N, C-alpha and C positions, 0 to 999 in steps of 0.2 A: 521756249527753248528751240534749238535747231539741232538736227542730227548731221554730223559729218560722217559720211560713209566712205571708208578707205579700203579699196580693193588692192590687196598686196599680193606678193608672190606666194606666201605660205598661209595667209589667212585674210579674211575680210572682217573689218571692225566697224561696228556702228556705235558712235559715241554721241550721247546727248549732252550738249553744252548750254549753259546759260549765256547771256550776252557778254559776260566778262571773261568767258573762256573756262569757267569752272566746270569740271565734269560732274554731271548729275548721275548718270549711270552709263554702262557700256556693255557690249557683248562682242566676243570674238569667235569666229567659226573657222576652223582650219580645213585644209583640203590637200590632197597629195600632189606631188609633182611626178609626172609620168615620164619614164625614159625607156621607150621601146627598143632602142639600141644606142650604142655609144655615141655621144654628142647630140642626141635628140632629147629635147626637154619640152614637154607639152603639159597642158592641163585641160580637163574637160570643161568647156564653157558652161554647161548645164550645172555642174557642181558649184561653180563660182556664182552663178545666178541664184541657186538655191541657198548658198551661204549668205548672199545679200539679203534675201527674203528672211531667212532665219534670224540673222543678227538684228535687223531692224524690228522684226515682230517681237523678239525677246526683249529688246529695249522698251518697246511700247508696253509689253506686259509688266516689266519691272517698274515703269513709271506709275502704273496703277496702284502699286504698293507704297509709293512715296507719301509721306505725310502732307507735303505741299502739292497742290495740283499744278500740272505743267501742260501748256498748250503747244502742240507741234506747229511751228511756223514754216518749216520746210526741211528738205533733205538735200544736202549738197555733196557732190561726189568727187573723190580723189581716186586715181587709179595708177597702177604700174604702167610703164611705157613699153613700146616695142613689140607688143603681142600681135599676132596675125592669125585671123580665122577666115577661111573661105566659106562664104554663105551662098546657098542655092536660091533660086528664084522664088521658091515657096517659103523662104525664111528658115530653112533647115541648115544646120552647120555641116559642111562637107568635110571639115577637118577639125581636129582639136585646136586649141589656142597654142600656137608655137610661140614660146615665151622668149624673153631677153637672153636667157642662158643657152639657148640652142645654138649649136655651131655647125649644123649640117651645110650651111652655105659658105663655109670657110674658103673653098676653092674660088667661089664667085668673088668674095672680098679680096682675096690675094691677087686675082687677075685685074681687078678694077682699081685697087688702092695704088696711089702713086702715078697713075696714068693722067694725062691731061683731062680726060673725061671725069675721072675720079676726083681730081682736084677741083674742077668746076662744080661738081655736085656738092662737095664739102662746102665750098664758098657760098653756094646758093642755098643749101638746106641747113647748114650748121651741124649736120649729123655725121660723125666719122664713118668711114667705110669699114664696116665690121659685120660679122654674122648676126649680131643682135638686131641690126637694122631691118625693118620690113622691106626696104628696097632690095637688099641682098636676098632675103627670103623669097620674094616674088620672082626674082630672076632664076633662083634655084627651082622653085615650084614649076615655073614655065617649062623648064628643061626636063625635070625628073617626075613631075606629076601632070603631064599635059592634059590628060582627060579631065581631071578635076579642075585644072586651071581654066580650060575652055568652058566648063559648065558653070563656073563661078559667076554669080550675079554681083556680089559686093565682096571686097576684101576689107575687113574691119579689125578693130582691137576689142579688148574685153569690155571697156566702158560703152562702146557703140553697141555691143551685143546686149548689155543691160538695158540701154535706152530703146533698142529695137523691141526687146521682149515687153517692155513697159508700154511703148507708144506706137509700135509698128512703123517707125520712121528711122532713117539712117542719118544721124548727125554726129559730128566730131568737133570738139573744141580746138581752137588754134594751138593750145598748149600741147595736147596729145599729138595732134597732127604734125607739129614741128619736130617730133622725135621719130618720125617714120622714115626720114630721108627722102620724102616725097613732096614736102612743102617748101616753096620759096619763102623763106622767113623774112625777106626784105619787102616783098610785095603781097604777102599773105594770100597766095593762091597756089593751087597745085602746080608743081614745077613740070613744064613741058619736057625738059631734058630728062628728069627722073622718070616720068611716065613712059617716055619712049624707051628708056633702058629697061624698065620693068615689063614692057609689052602690054600695057593697059592704057585706058583713057580715064578721064576724070569721072566718067559715068560708072566706073567700077569702084569708086570711092564715095564716102559719105559727104553730105553737105557740110561746109565749114560754118561754124558759129562761134560767137564770142564766149568767153568763160562764164559770163553772167546770164547765159541763155536759160530761160525758164520754161518748163512744160508742166501742165497740171494733170494730175491723175483723174481721169473721168470714168474709167472702167470700174464698176462696183466690185466685180469679181477679183480684180487685182488689188484694189484697196482692202478688201476683206482678207486676202491672202497675206498681205503685208501688215495687216492690223493698223492701218492708217486711215484717216478720213478721206472720203471722196473730195477732190479739189486740192489735195496736198500738192504743194509746189516742189518739183525736182529741179535743182539748179545744176547744170552740167559740170561746172567746176573745171579743174585742170589736172595736170599730171602730179603724181605724188612728190616728185623732186622739187618742182617749182613751188608747190604749196607748202613744202617743208620750210622753205625760206620765208614765206609769208607768215607761216604759223609761229616761227620763233622770233620774228621781227628782223630777220637778216635781209633787209631791203635797202640799206644805206651803204655808201662807199666804205670799204675797209672792214665790213662785217660779213663773215662767212657762216653758212649753215653746213654742219657736218652731220649726216644722218647715217646711222649704222643699224641695219637689221640683218636680213639674210645676206644682202650685199651692202655696199657702203657708197657714199658719195660726199663730195665737198663742192659747194656752189656759192657764187655771189650773184647779186642782181646789178645790172648795169643798163644804161640807156643806149648802149651800142652793141651790135651783134658780136663783135670781137672774134670773128672766125680766125682761129689760130693758124698762122702760116705753117707751123710744124704739125698741124692736125692732131694735137694731143687732147684738146678739150672740146666739149660740145657747146653749142649755143642754141638754147631753146627759147621759145616765146612764152612769157607769162601773159602779157597783154600787149597790144600794139605800142611800140616804143619802149617796152620793158622786157629785157632779155635776162634769162638765167644762164650764166656761163659756168661750166664746171666739168667734173669728170666723175664717173662711177667706177668702182672696183667690183669685181665679181665675188671676191673671197673675203667675207667678213664673218658674220654669225654662222654661216654655213661651215666655215673652217673650224671655228670654235666647237660647234656641235660635232663635227667629224672627230676632233681630237678627244672630246669627252666620251663619245660612243666607242671609239676604238681602243683608247688607252686608259680611260677612267670609268669603266663600265660599272664599277661599284656605286657610282653616284646615282645610278638609275634604280637602285634598290629602294623599296618603299620607305624604309627608315631614314634614308638620306635624301630622298628626292626633294623634299621641301627646302632643304638647305644646300642643294647642289651648287648653286651659283656662288654662295659664300665659301663653300669648301674648295671650289675650283680656284677662286681668288686667293685663298690661303695657300694653295699649292704654288701659285705664281709668285706671291709676295715673299715666299721663302728663299727666292733667288734674287741676287742683286741686279740692278739695271745693267743691260749688256749681255746677260745670260752667260757670263764667263766665256765670251767669244763665239758662242753658238749663234748662227744666223739662219733664218728661215725665209725662203721665197714662197709666198703663200698661194701660188697660182694653181690650186687644185682643179679649178674649172676654167683654165685659160685666164686671160685678163683683158679688161677693157682699158680705161685710161691708166697711164698716159701712153701705153705701148700699143693697145688695140691688137693684141696678139693672142688669138684663140688657141695657138699651139703651146703656149707657155705651160710649164709644169711646176709642181711643188718640189722644193729641194731643202733639205737640212745640210748645212755646210759647217765644217769645223768641229765635228764630233770627236771628243776625247774621253778617256776613261773616267774622268771626274764628273761627266755629265750624267744626270739622273733624269727621271721623268719630269720633275719640276722645271729643269732647264729647258726641256723641249716645250713644255707648256708656256713658259715665259717667252721663249724665242718665237713661238707661234703668234702670240699677241703682239710682240714687237714687230714681226714681219708684216702683220696686217696693218699696223700703224705706219710702217715705212711705206707701204703701198699707197696709203692715203696721203702721206707727206709728199711723195713724189708727184701726186696730182696737184697738191697745194703749191709746189714750186712752179709747175707749168701754169697754174692759174694766176699766180702773182706776176709771172713774166708776161702773161697775155693781157691782164687787166691792170691791177695796181696792188701794192702791198696789203696784206691782210693784217689787221690790228687785233681783231677779236673774233673768237669762234663761239657759235652756239651749237651745242651738241644735243642730238635727240635720237630716238630710236631705242630698241631694246637694250643694247649694250650701254647706253647712257645711264642705266640704272646702277651700273657698277662704279663705285667710287674709285676703285683701283684703276679701272680701264680709263676713266676720264682723266685722272691725274697723270697717267702715262701719256695720254693724248696731249695734255698741256705741256709735258716735259719734252716730248718729241718735237712738237711744233714751236716750242719756246714762246708761247702766246697764252694769254688768259683765256680760259674756257668757261662759259656759262652754261648751266643746265636749268632749263625751266622746270617748274614744278610739274607742269603737264608736258610729258615727253612725246605725246601723240601729235606731233607737229603737222603732219599732212592732213589729218582729219580736222584739226583746228583751222588750218589754212583754208580748207574747203568750207568750213562753217563761216569764216570771215567773208569769203566770196559770196556765200549764200546770203548772209545778212546784207551785204552791199547790194546784191541783185534785188533783194526784196524790200529795200528801203528801210531796214531796221537800224536804228542808231543804238550804240551801246559803248561800253568802256573798252571794247576790243581795239579801238584806234591806238591805244597805248602799245599794242604789239608792233607797231611800225617804228618804234624807237628802242634803243638799247635799254633794257630794264636791269639795272644793277642790283635789284633786290633778289634776284635769283641766285642759286648756289654758284659760287665762283671758285675756280681752281686756278691757282697761280703756278707758273712753271718753276721747276727747280733747275737752275742753269747748269749746275754740275752734272745732273742726270742728262741734260740735253747734250752736252759735249760727249758723254759716254755713248749715247745713242748715235750721235753723228759719226763717230768712228766706225760703228757697225753699218750705218746707213750708206756711207761711201763704198764699203765693200759690197753691200746689198745691190747697189746700182751697177757696180762693175761685174758682179756675178751674173746678173741678168744678161748684160751685153755679151759676156763671154760664152754663155750657155744658149743664147738665142738660136744659133744654127743647130745645136744639138736637139733643142726642142722640136 
C-alpha cells in the first residue's frame, strides 16, 4: 500500500490506499487558523508538521491491527498552495505560514493589477495578481517587515517546510511553485521579472524539482517518530488542486474537477497554459506540458459552517451533532429552488476567481416577510454554487465547453448539495466512492514515481460506475434567473465594497 498525505487548510489527512485506490485506513488531524488582526490569516508550521507526523503514525498503528498484512511502499504528498514562511539561516521559522486567505497585501495587489507589469506577470506566471499570491505577500513583507525580510534565508511554503524538517534540504515541485506567482510556467524556471518585483533572488527560493522527485528517509530518529521503516520513500507530489483532477480522473478534454472543502475550485487539464486575457482563471503546472486551468473561490464550506454556527447552533448539541449534516440538508430542502427570490453573495472572506476582489463582502438581497431561516440557508448554498458557476463560465470561455463534472471534497458527501450543483451547472455530475481526490492523486504520482503498476490507470478515464446526478432543467432555469441578478448585484456593489 501507499500513503497519500494531504496537507489542507483545516486538517492534514494520511490515507493508506491499495493499488486500486481503495482506502485501507486513514487519519485526520485538525489545527487552528490564526487571525491576529483583521485580514491576517496564518498557521503555525510546527503544528502542521506535527499533524503530518501524528496522522501518518496513527495510520501505521492502525495497519498493525488489520487482519491482512500491508507493506508501506512510500508516502506521496499533496498540499495547499500560496503559503509563505520566512525561514532563518539556522532552519528556524521567522514567521508563521501566511496562508491563501490572508489579505494583508491587498494594497500591493490593487496597485499592481491591471498595470503593464501586472499583465506581464500574469501571462508569464499564470497566477492572478491577488493577495493570496506569495508574490504580493513578499512585496508587502519587504515594505512592512523589513528586518525579518532582510534576515530571511529562504521563503518557502508548507510542503517545503515538511521536506526541510525531514531531509534538511529546500526543494519545491513545479506544481506548488507555479502557484506562487514567481515561476515562469512556460520555461519552468523562476521568473526574473517576478523576483525583481519581490526584491529577492532565486537563492531565496527552493530548488525546483519534478512532481515525481523521491527522497528516502535515512534518519532513524525521524523514522521512529513517524513509525515508518528507515528507507521509506517520500514522493514530493504536487498541489492539492492539480492532484484533485488526477485523483478523480478529470484529465481529459471536457471533464472538470470540482472540489469543495473549506474553499472551493473548478479546474480542467489542458496541454496549453491558457492564460486568460481577462485574468479570471489561473493556469498552474501539473507536469511539463500539462496544465491545470481553473479558479478557486474563498467561500465554500467556511460559509456553511459560519451559517450553522451563527444561526443553527442547536445542531452542535451532543444529541444532534451526529446528524447535523442531515438536519441542515432537511432545512434547505424545505424551500423550493430559487429561495423565493432571496439571493446571497457569499463573499464573507473576499473572493478569488473570477473577480479576484479581496474587498468583496457577503450580502443577502431581496429579503421579505415570508422568508424564514430555511430560505436564508438555501440561498446561502445557492450563492456558493453561483460563485462556482461564474468560474465555470470563465473556464469554458478560456478553454472549451465542460461536458461532465467530477465532484469531490467534504460537501460532495451531501446528496442534496451535489444535486443542486448538477442543476445549477445543467451538467451531469459524478461522485467517486472515494472523495479524497487530492490524497489519491498524490498516491497515483507516488506509484508512478516508484514504478508500481496497478489498476489505478483507470482513474485517467471517465468511470461511469460512480454515483451520477443528472440535472433538472426546470430547476436550472429557476436558478439562472437568480444567477443573472447575482452577477449584476456584485457589479453594482463592487465600489461600495
